[in-house]
Structure formats: C-alpha cells, structure tokens
VEXZAPA-714149 format. One record per atom (N, C-alpha, C): atom name; y, x, z. Coordinates in steps of 0.1 Angstrom, whole numbers. Atoms other than C-alpha are relative to their C-alpha. Example, Ala and Ser with C-alpha at 12.3 -4.5 7.8 and 13.67 -1.06 7.14 Angstrom:
<atoms>
atom:north:east:up
N:-12:9:0
CA:-45:123:78
C:12:9:0
N:-11:-9:0
CA:-11:137:71
C:11:-8:8
</atoms>
This chain:
<atoms>
atom:north:east:up
N:-12:8:0
CA:0:0:0
C:12:9:0
N:-11:-10:0
CA:24:28:9
C:-4:12:-8
N:3:-13:7
CA:28:59:-11
C:-3:10:11
N:3:-10:-10
CA:15:90:7
C:12:6:7
N:-12:-6:-6
CA:50:104:14
C:6:-10:9
N:-6:10:-8
CA:63:71:27
C:-9:-3:12
N:9:3:-11
CA:32:66:49
C:1:12:10
N:-2:-12:-9
CA:37:102:63
C:12:-2:8
N:-13:2:-7
CA:73:94:72
C:-1:-11:10
N:2:11:-9
CA:63:61:87
C:-8:4:12
N:8:-5:-12
CA:36:78:109
C:9:9:8
N:-8:-10:-7
CA:61:105:118
C:10:-8:9
N:-10:8:-8
CA:87:79:129
C:-7:-7:12
N:8:7:-10
CA:60:60:148
C:-4:9:11
N:4:-10:-10
CA:48:91:166
C:13:4:8
N:-13:-3:-7
CA:85:100:174
C:4:-11:9
N:-3:11:-8
CA:91:65:187
C:-9:-1:12
N:10:0:-11
CA:59:66:208
C:4:11:10
N:-3:-11:-9
CA:69:99:222
C:13:-3:8
N:-12:4:-7
CA:104:86:231
C:-3:-11:11
N:4:10:-10
CA:88:56:248
C:-7:6:12
N:7:-7:-10
CA:64:78:267
C:9:8:9
N:-9:-8:-8
CA:92:101:277
C:9:-9:9
N:-8:9:-8
CA:113:72:288
C:-7:-6:12
N:8:5:-12
CA:85:58:309
C:-2:10:10
N:2:-11:-9
CA:79:92:324
C:13:2:8
N:-13:-2:-7
CA:116:96:332
C:2:-12:10
N:-2:11:-9
CA:117:61:347
C:-9:1:12
N:10:-2:-11
CA:86:69:368
C:5:10:10
N:-6:-11:-8
CA:102:101:381
C:12:-6:8
N:-11:5:-7
CA:134:83:389
C:-4:-11:11
N:5:10:-10
CA:115:55:407
C:-6:7:12
N:6:-8:-11
CA:96:81:428
C:12:6:8
N:-12:-5:-8
CA:130:97:438
C:6:-11:8
N:-6:11:-7
CA:144:63:447
C:-9:-5:12
N:9:5:-11
CA:113:53:468
C:0:11:11
N:0:-10:-10
CA:113:87:485
C:13:0:8
N:-13:0:-7
CA:150:85:493
C:1:-12:9
N:0:11:-9
CA:146:50:507
C:-9:2:12
N:9:-2:-11
CA:117:61:529
C:6:10:10
N:-7:-10:-9
CA:137:91:542
C:11:-7:8
N:-11:7:-7
CA:167:68:550
C:-6:-9:11
N:7:9:-10
CA:143:44:568
C:-5:9:12
N:4:-9:-11
CA:129:73:588
C:12:4:9
N:-12:-4:-7
CA:164:85:597
C:5:-12:9
N:-5:11:-8
CA:174:50:608
C:-9:-3:12
N:9:1:-11
CA:143:48:629
C:3:10:11
N:-3:-11:-9
CA:151:81:646
C:14:-3:7
N:-13:3:-6
CA:188:70:652
C:-2:-12:10
N:2:12:-9
CA:176:36:667
C:-7:5:13
N:6:-5:-12
CA:153:55:691
C:10:7:8
N:-10:-8:-8
CA:182:78:701
C:9:-10:7
N:-9:10:-5
CA:205:48:706
C:-7:-7:12
N:7:7:-11
CA:179:31:728
C:-2:9:12
N:1:-10:-11
CA:174:63:748
C:13:2:7
N:-13:-1:-6
CA:211:66:754
C:4:-12:8
N:-2:12:-7
CA:213:30:763
C:-7:-1:14
N:8:-1:-13
CA:186:35:790
C:6:10:9
N:-6:-10:-9
CA:203:66:803
C:13:-6:6
N:-13:6:-4
CA:236:46:805
C:-3:-10:11
N:3:10:-10
CA:219:18:825
C:-4:7:13
N:4:-8:-12
CA:203:44:849
C:12:5:7
N:-12:-5:-6
CA:237:60:854
C:8:-11:7
N:-7:11:-6
CA:253:26:861
C:-6:-4:13
N:7:3:-13
CA:226:18:887
C:2:11:10
N:-3:-11:-10
CA:231:52:903
C:14:-1:5
N:-14:2:-4
CA:268:47:904
C:2:-11:9
N:-1:11:-9
CA:265:13:919
C:-6:2:14
N:6:-3:-13
CA:241:25:946
C:8:10:8
N:-8:-10:-7
CA:264:54:954
C:14:-6:5
N:-12:7:-4
CA:294:30:957
C:-3:-10:11
N:3:11:-10
CA:276:7:981
C:4:5:14
N:-4:-3:-13
CA:287:6:1017
C:-10:7:9
N:10:-8:-8
CA:254:17:1033
C:-1:14:-5
N:0:-14:4
CA:253:48:1011
C:12:8:5
N:-12:-7:-4
CA:288:57:1019
C:0:3:15
N:1:-2:-15
CA:282:52:1057
C:-11:11:3
N:10:-11:-2
CA:250:74:1054
C:6:13:-3
N:-6:-13:3
CA:270:101:1038
C:11:4:10
N:-10:-3:-10
CA:297:99:1064
C:-6:6:13
N:7:-5:-12
CA:272:106:1092
C:-3:15:-1
N:3:-15:2
CA:264:140:1076
C:13:8:0
N:-13:-8:1
CA:301:150:1074
C:7:0:14
N:-6:-1:-13
CA:323:160:1103
C:12:-9:1
N:-11:10:-1
CA:343:128:1104
C:-2:-7:14
N:0:7:-12
CA:351:108:1135
C:3:-15:-3
N:-3:14:3
CA:349:70:1135
C:11:-5:9
N:-11:6:-7
CA:379:50:1146
C:-4:-12:8
N:4:11:-8
CA:375:26:1175
C:12:-10:1
N:-12:9:-2
CA:410:11:1181
C:9:1:-12
N:-9:-1:12
CA:429:3:1149
C:12:-8:4
N:-13:7:-2
CA:466:-7:1153
C:7:-2:-14
N:-7:2:13
CA:482:-23:1123
C:15:-2:3
N:-15:1:-1
CA:520:-20:1119
C:5:-12:-8
N:-5:12:6
CA:537:-53:1111
C:15:3:-4
N:-14:-2:5
CA:569:-52:1090
C:9:-11:5
N:-10:11:-4
CA:600:-71:1102
C:3:-8:-12
N:-2:8:12
CA:607:-81:1066
C:-13:-3:-7
N:13:4:6
CA:581:-101:1048
C:-3:8:-13
N:2:-7:13
CA:586:-80:1016
C:1:15:2
N:0:-15:-1
CA:580:-43:1012
C:10:5:-11
N:-8:-4:11
CA:597:-40:978
C:8:-12:-6
N:-8:11:6
CA:625:-60:962
C:-1:1:-15
N:1:1:14
CA:624:-72:927
C:13:4:-7
</atoms>
C-alpha cells in the first residue's frame, strides 16, 4: 500500500512518537516519585513537630503545677521554718485619720 520509502518514514515517525511517549511516561513517573517522597518527608516532619509541641505542652503543664505548689501557703510556711525568720505575734495596724491616702 505504501511505497517502501514512505513506509520507512512512517515507521520512523511512529518509533520516534513511541519513544517520546515512553520518555514522557518515564519523566512523569520520576516526577511522581519525587512528589510522593516530598509529601512523605513533610508528613514525617509534621509528625516530629507535633511530638515536640506535645512534649513542650506537657513540660509547661508540669512547670505550672510546680509553680502552683510552690506558691501555696503550706509550702511557703514550710520554707519559712527552715529560714532564720521570727514569727510575729502581736500585729498593730495603723489607722489613718483621713479616709483617703492619695488624692485624685
């Protein structure tokens, strides 16, 4: 049906087209692998950051509990017994003659 020269050119174009399709598919596959790898690395980093945030949150809660316990009256009184302080027995309050201390 085709002349031999035309048939050769047709086959040459078809093989070039096939090669371009195969190269395009290979390039697409490589780009897909890079995208999947990048997404998995970002997911791993996000997981590590979430673990770190949770660890810091727990440390913060522990520090808040420690601070609250150290600000409690029993803790302060127990610390005062170890220091050279003297407790006050008779407290006298000074009353001001004027009801206001500072004027506006």
